[in-house]
C-alpha positions, 0 to 999 in steps of 0.5 A: 500500500502506498503512503497516499493510500495509507493516508486515505485509509487513515482519513476514512476511519478518523473520528478526530475533528482536530486531526482532520482539520490539521490534515486539511490545512497540511494538504492545502499547504502541499496543494494535495487536493485529494487528501484535502477533499477526503479529510474535508468530507470525513470531517463533515461526516463526523461533525453532526451529532444526529444519526447518520442517514437522517435528514437532520444529519444531512442538513448539519453536514451541509451547514458544517461544510458551508461554515468550513468553506466560509471560515477557510475563505475568510481566514476566521471562524464563520458560523451561519448565525441566522440559519442556526436561529431559523432552525431553532425557531422552525426546524430543519424540515421547514428550513429546507422547504423554504430554501427549495421554494425561494425564488433565488438560490442561497449563497450556500447553494451557489458555493456548493455548486461552484465547488462541485458538491451538489449532493450537499445542497439543501435541494439535494437533501430534499430529494434524498428525503422526499418522503418528508416533503410535498410534491411542490417542494420536490419539484422546486428542488429538482428545478433549481438543481437542473437549472444549475446544470446538475443531473439529479439522477446522478445524485447519491441516494439515501441508503437505509 
């Protein structure tokens, strides 16, 4: 096994957010996009406290991903205060519903699409957990993704 493969294997089972952040920073310095992406994706998988596979877990993965990207971009810790307040007020489902039904996409949606991570958008979460949303929300989510050039049939599906 090569050193690169060993590193990817370590990342795949790591549950230490600090180590993962360190690997991300080191990969950025070394311009190693593969290690950076693997560590980033593992980090956002382990940060949510909700049960994996639930709409809530998927939602918080997206929030953590966007906060990480903004923090990295701005050079300081950035939290989505208004989004977190809204979730506390109306819940995850209503927040996702509102994102899908708004006439303009969110900044997070645009940033995730630009970074080739459409599966992390709120709209993709809506499609993955369609049993929790009505037809109008599903249609709006599908349209927004398709308008952004995403082939929705290629998005990861939920595994129960």
